[in-house]
C-alpha positions as CSV (number, residue, x, y, z in Angstrom):
1,M,126.8,90.9,104.6
2,R,123.1,91.5,103.9
3,I,123.5,95.0,102.7
4,T,126.4,93.7,100.4
5,A,124.0,91.3,98.9
6,L,121.3,94.1,98.6
7,L,123.8,96.3,96.7
8,L,124.7,93.4,94.3
9,V,120.9,92.9,93.7
10,A,120.2,96.6,93.3
11,V,123.2,97.0,90.8
12,A,121.9,94.0,88.8
13,L,118.3,95.4,88.8
14,A,119.4,98.8,87.7
15,G,121.0,98.0,84.2
16,C,118.2,97.0,81.9
17,T,117.7,99.8,79.4
18,A,119.1,101.8,76.3
19,G,119.3,106.0,75.1
20,P,117.8,109.5,75.3
21,A,116.3,112.2,73.2
22,P,117.2,115.9,74.3
23,S,115.5,117.1,77.6
24,A,115.7,119.8,80.3
25,L,118.5,117.7,81.7
26,D,120.7,118.3,78.8
27,S,124.0,120.4,79.3
28,A,127.6,119.7,79.8
29,P,128.0,116.4,81.5
30,P,130.1,116.2,84.6
31,S,133.5,114.7,84.2
32,S,133.7,111.0,85.3
33,P,134.3,110.5,89.0
34,A,137.8,109.2,89.9
35,T,137.8,105.6,91.4
36,T,138.2,105.9,95.2
37,S,139.5,103.1,97.4
38,S,138.9,104.0,100.8
39,A,137.5,107.4,101.9
40,L,135.5,107.1,105.3
41,M,137.6,110.0,106.3
42,D,136.4,112.0,103.4
43,F,132.5,111.4,104.2
44,P,131.4,114.8,105.3
45,Q,129.2,115.2,108.4
46,R,125.6,116.1,107.6
47,P,124.4,119.4,108.8
48,R,121.2,118.0,110.6
49,A,119.3,114.9,110.6
50,L,116.5,114.6,107.8
51,P,114.8,111.4,108.6
52,L,112.9,109.8,105.8
53,D,110.3,107.7,108.0
54,G,106.7,108.2,107.1
55,L,107.5,110.1,103.8
56,D,105.8,109.1,100.4
57,P,108.5,108.9,97.8
58,C,106.2,109.9,95.0
59,A,105.5,113.2,96.9
60,V,109.1,114.2,97.4
61,L,109.3,115.9,94.1
62,T,106.7,118.5,93.6
63,P,104.7,118.5,90.3
64,E,106.6,121.8,89.4
65,Q,110.0,120.1,90.0
66,R,109.0,117.1,87.9
67,T,107.8,119.5,85.2
68,S,111.3,121.2,85.1
69,L,113.0,118.0,85.1
70,S,111.1,116.7,82.1
71,L,109.6,113.8,84.3
72,D,106.1,114.1,82.9
73,N,104.6,110.6,83.3
74,P,102.6,110.0,86.5
75,P,105.0,108.7,89.4
76,S,104.5,105.1,90.2
77,A,105.1,103.9,93.8
78,Y,106.5,100.5,94.7
79,V,108.8,98.7,97.3
80,E,112.4,98.2,96.5
81,K,113.3,94.8,97.8
82,S,117.1,95.2,97.3
83,F,117.3,98.1,99.7
84,G,115.6,96.3,102.6
85,D,112.0,96.8,101.5
86,A,112.5,100.7,100.9
87,K,109.5,102.9,99.9
88,A,110.4,103.9,96.1
89,C,108.9,105.7,93.3
90,T,109.8,105.8,89.6
91,I,109.0,108.6,87.1
92,R,109.6,108.4,83.3
93,S,110.2,111.2,80.9
94,T,108.5,110.9,77.6
95,T,110.7,113.6,76.4
96,S,114.2,111.9,77.0
97,G,113.0,108.5,77.6
98,N,114.8,108.5,80.9
99,V,113.8,107.1,84.2
100,A,114.3,108.6,87.7
101,R,113.7,106.5,90.8
102,L,113.9,107.7,94.4
103,A,114.0,105.3,97.4
104,L,113.9,105.9,100.9
105,V,116.3,103.6,102.6
106,L,115.9,102.9,106.2
107,A,117.8,99.9,106.3
108,S,121.4,101.3,105.9
109,G,123.6,104.5,106.1
110,A,124.9,105.9,102.8
111,D,128.4,105.0,104.0
112,V,127.7,101.3,102.9
113,W,128.7,102.6,99.2
114,L,132.2,103.4,100.5
115,S,132.9,99.8,101.5
116,E,135.3,97.8,99.2
117,N,132.4,95.2,99.3
118,A,130.2,97.5,97.3
119,Q,132.5,97.1,94.4
120,V,131.6,100.5,92.6
121,E,133.5,103.6,91.7
122,Y,132.2,106.6,93.7
123,A,132.9,110.3,94.1
124,V,131.7,112.2,97.4
125,S,130.5,115.5,97.1
126,S,127.5,117.7,98.9
127,I,124.1,118.6,98.0
128,E,122.5,121.2,100.5
129,G,125.5,120.4,102.8
130,F,124.4,116.6,103.0
131,A,127.0,114.1,101.6
132,A,126.3,113.0,98.2
133,I,127.9,110.0,96.7
134,T,127.9,109.6,92.9
135,V,128.0,105.8,92.1
136,R,128.8,104.1,89.0
137,T,129.0,100.3,88.9
138,P,131.8,98.9,86.6
139,D,130.3,97.4,83.2
140,I,126.9,99.0,83.9
141,D,126.8,102.3,81.9
142,D,123.1,102.7,81.6
143,V,122.6,104.0,85.0
144,C,124.0,106.4,87.6
145,N,123.1,106.7,91.3
146,V,123.4,109.5,93.9
147,E,123.0,108.4,97.4
148,I,122.5,111.3,100.0
149,D,123.4,110.7,103.7
150,V,120.3,112.4,105.4
151,A,120.3,110.6,108.7
152,E,121.9,108.0,110.8
153,G,121.1,104.6,109.1
154,Q,119.1,106.2,106.4
155,F,119.8,107.5,102.9
156,L,118.1,108.9,99.9
157,D,118.7,106.8,96.8
158,V,118.4,108.8,93.5
159,M,118.9,106.6,90.4
160,F,118.7,107.9,86.9
161,R,118.7,105.4,84.1
162,D,118.2,105.1,80.4
163,G,114.7,104.1,79.8
164,G,115.3,101.9,76.7
165,N,115.8,104.4,74.0
166,S,117.3,103.8,70.5
167,T,120.3,105.6,71.0
168,A,122.0,104.8,74.4
169,A,122.5,107.7,76.9
170,Q,126.1,108.5,77.9
171,Q,126.6,107.7,81.6
172,D,127.9,111.2,82.3
173,H,124.5,112.4,81.0
174,L,122.8,109.9,83.4
175,C,124.9,111.1,86.4
176,L,124.0,114.9,85.5
177,G,120.4,113.8,85.5
178,A,120.7,112.0,88.9
179,H,122.6,115.0,90.3
180,R,119.7,117.3,89.2
181,V,117.0,115.2,90.5
182,A,118.8,114.7,93.8
183,E,119.2,118.5,94.2
184,A,115.4,119.0,93.6
185,A,114.7,116.1,96.1
186,M,116.8,117.7,98.9
187,A,115.4,121.3,98.3
188,S,112.1,119.6,98.7
189,L,112.7,117.6,101.7
190,L,114.3,120.6,103.4
191,Q,111.1,122.4,103.0
192,K,109.0,119.6,104.2
193,R,111.1,118.7,107.3
């Protein structure tokens, strides 16, 4: 019940912005994920545990990775209350105006997003062999999340949102950005752990 409330608060907090300029994240957007109703059986097993305990979310992406993703503003750390006081970090792109957020969630496993209580549309894929859930919230088009199952009761939340631009970013573009940030974050985490 608490996680459901956390998810609803996270979704509400995620949608406060509007559109991008071209960036290193521009390319053909992925197709929209199909609405999935029940897929715990589709949730792939992780290749190994990659615990997030003790990590600094602002140090997950290297400076080189941030540059290649056009995330050129300094990272800003904070605590994400909606994810059980998860350590989080936001990084803004002055090039595209978009914002990436990484949160190290230790209060729940990624499978919480597969529950009907989450009330989201999702698609399950993998990044570096770890289950990656692309999450879209109905009626909130300016954000996309990728949730990566890294360890029992832990997941890496990667949110990519429109940073308040004059022309709104398409959600497919935001999901592409979320995937690219998630791929870079996982490559970095696998080297650190």
